[in-house]
C-alpha positions in Angstrom: -74.5 134.3 23.8 -76.9 133.2 21.5 -78.0 129.7 22.6 -79.8 129.1 18.8 -76.3 129.5 17.6 -74.4 127.3 19.9 -77.1 124.4 20.0 -76.3 124.9 15.6 -72.3 125.1 16.2 -71.2 122.9 19.0 -75.1 120.5 18.5 -78.5 120.6 21.0 -77.6 117.4 23.6 -73.7 118.8 23.6 -74.7 122.2 25.1 -77.0 120.6 27.1 -74.4 118.1 28.6 -71.7 121.3 29.4 -74.5 123.2 30.3 -75.7 121.4 33.2 -72.1 119.7 33.7 -70.8 123.3 33.7 -73.0 125.6 36.1 -74.4 124.7 38.9 -77.7 125.3 39.2 -78.9 128.8 40.9 -75.5 130.2 40.2 -73.2 132.1 37.4 -71.1 130.0 35.3 -68.5 131.2 32.6 -69.1 130.6 29.5 -65.9 129.9 26.1 -65.7 128.5 23.1 -62.4 126.6 24.7 -64.2 125.0 27.7 -67.3 123.9 25.3 -64.9 122.1 23.0 -63.3 120.9 26.2 -65.8 119.1 27.6 -67.5 118.2 23.6 -63.7 116.0 23.3 -62.6 114.8 26.8 -66.3 114.0 28.5 -68.4 113.1 25.2 -65.8 112.4 22.7 -63.1 110.5 24.5 -64.5 109.3 27.9 -67.9 107.7 27.3 -67.7 108.0 22.8 -64.5 106.1 22.4 -66.2 103.8 26.0 -69.0 102.5 23.7 -66.9 102.4 20.3 -64.8 100.2 21.7 -67.1 98.1 23.2 -69.1 97.8 20.5 -66.5 97.6 18.0 -65.2 94.3 19.9 -69.1 92.8 19.8 -70.0 92.7 17.1 -66.1 92.1 15.8 -66.4 88.9 18.3 -68.9 87.9 19.7 -71.1 86.9 16.7 -73.0 90.7 15.8 -74.7 90.2 19.1 -74.6 90.6 22.4 -72.8 87.8 24.9 -74.9 86.1 27.2 -74.8 87.1 31.0 -72.5 85.6 32.6 -73.2 82.6 35.2 -70.7 83.6 37.3 -68.9 87.0 37.5 -65.3 87.8 39.1 -64.8 90.7 41.8 -64.2 93.0 39.4 -67.4 92.6 37.7 -69.6 93.3 40.6 -67.4 96.1 41.5 -68.1 97.9 38.5 -71.9 96.8 38.2 -73.0 97.5 41.4 -71.6 101.6 41.2 -73.4 101.4 38.1 -76.6 100.0 40.1 -76.1 102.7 42.6 -76.1 105.3 40.3 -80.1 105.7 40.0 -80.3 106.3 43.2 -77.4 108.8 44.2 -79.1 110.6 40.9 -82.7 110.7 42.5 -81.1 113.0 45.9 -79.0 115.0 43.6 -81.5 115.6 40.8 -84.0 116.6 44.6 -81.5 119.3 46.2 -81.1 120.5 41.8 -77.9 119.4 42.3 -77.2 118.6 38.6 -73.1 118.7 37.6 -72.8 116.3 40.0 -76.3 114.1 39.1 -73.2 114.1 36.1 -70.3 113.9 37.7 -71.4 110.5 39.7 -72.2 109.3 36.0 -68.4 110.2 34.0 -67.1 108.8 37.2 -68.8 105.2 36.6 -67.7 105.9 32.8 -64.2 106.7 34.0 -64.3 103.5 36.0 -65.4 101.1 32.8 -62.6 102.9 30.8 -60.2 101.6 33.6 -61.9 97.8 33.7 -61.8 97.8 29.6 -57.7 98.6 29.9 -57.4 96.1 33.5 -59.5 93.1 31.8 -58.0 93.2 28.2 -60.9 91.8 26.1 -58.8 91.9 23.1 -56.1 90.4 24.9 -58.6 87.6 26.4 -59.9 86.8 22.9 -57.0 84.4 21.9 -56.4 83.4 25.6 -60.1 83.3 27.0 -62.9 83.4 24.5 -65.3 83.2 27.7 -64.3 85.5 29.7 -63.9 87.9 26.9 -67.0 87.3 26.4 -68.5 88.1 29.5 -65.7 91.3 30.4 -68.1 92.6 27.1 -71.3 91.8 28.6 -70.2 93.5 32.0 -68.9 96.5 30.0 -72.6 96.3 27.4 -74.5 96.7 30.7 -72.7 99.8 32.3 -73.3 101.2 28.6 -77.2 100.9 29.3 -77.7 102.1 33.0 -75.1 104.8 32.1 -77.5 105.4 28.2 -80.7 105.1 30.6 -79.3 107.8 32.7 -78.0 110.9 30.5 -81.7 110.6 28.5 -83.1 114.1 30.5 -79.6 116.0 29.3 -79.1 115.1 26.6 -82.1 112.7 24.7 -81.1 111.9 21.4 -77.5 111.5 22.2 -78.4 108.9 24.9 -81.6 106.8 22.1 -78.8 106.8 19.6 -76.6 104.9 22.4 -79.5 102.8 23.1 -80.6 101.5 20.0 -77.1 100.5 19.3 -77.0 97.9 21.9 -80.9 97.2 20.9 -82.2 98.3 23.7 -86.4 98.1 23.5 -88.7 101.8 23.7 -90.1 100.0 26.8 -87.6 99.6 28.2 -85.9 102.7 28.5 -87.2 104.3 31.6 -85.6 104.4 35.3 -87.4 101.7 36.2 -85.3 99.4 34.3 -82.1 100.4 35.8 -81.9 97.9 38.3 -79.4 94.2 37.9 -83.0 92.0 37.7 -83.7 93.7 34.8 -80.4 93.5 33.3 -79.0 92.5 29.6 -79.9 89.0 29.1 -77.6 88.5 26.0 -78.0 87.6 22.2 -79.6 91.0 21.2 -78.5 91.6 17.5 -76.2 94.7 16.6 -75.2 96.6 14.2 -71.6 97.8 13.1 -71.5 100.8 16.0 -70.7 104.4 14.5 -69.4 106.7 16.7 -72.1 109.1 18.8 -70.1 112.0 19.5 -67.7 113.1 17.0 -64.8 115.0 18.1 -64.9 118.6 17.5 -62.2 120.9 15.5 -62.8 124.3 15.4 -62.4 125.9 12.2 -59.6 127.9 11.5 -61.2 132.0 11.8 
């Protein structure tokens, strides 16, 4: 299989993600167009892409086109998802040290899954009418999770990660792993542009 042709068909970052996630380091792995499409549409478009699009669209529309201010008080659900996100750095370091790149990505996607469930449970679209302040807090938490995840996926998907970090207005000087801590979290107030999808769904051309 020609990797250049794969990158041209599916995208370079998408190909990198598939190989790092699907093929354990040092082992054989299977490739198929169906498996590639499943990862692209499931993990990238649905899980991460949809999370970012939903959250940033709500921020753009309901928060004056700026990331909400960091909350003074967090609820237990907020602390739980943030703790999972901040724990990823140390977990990923151990996984990278033992060449378990697929496990590192799985750990990140576990948190992305938690974040999607958090969106559904918190329902910020409903809070917009009943409790706008709580809506802003929920959206800040989600933007912070997106920030952490975007920084962590840079080694595997540098182009896509850069675009995500651009969308939440993170300057290049704050994209290192040293920024992955609660004390370097989003202050809020960063102006954002209308979000654009980073991971479009892949539909195979009919032969």
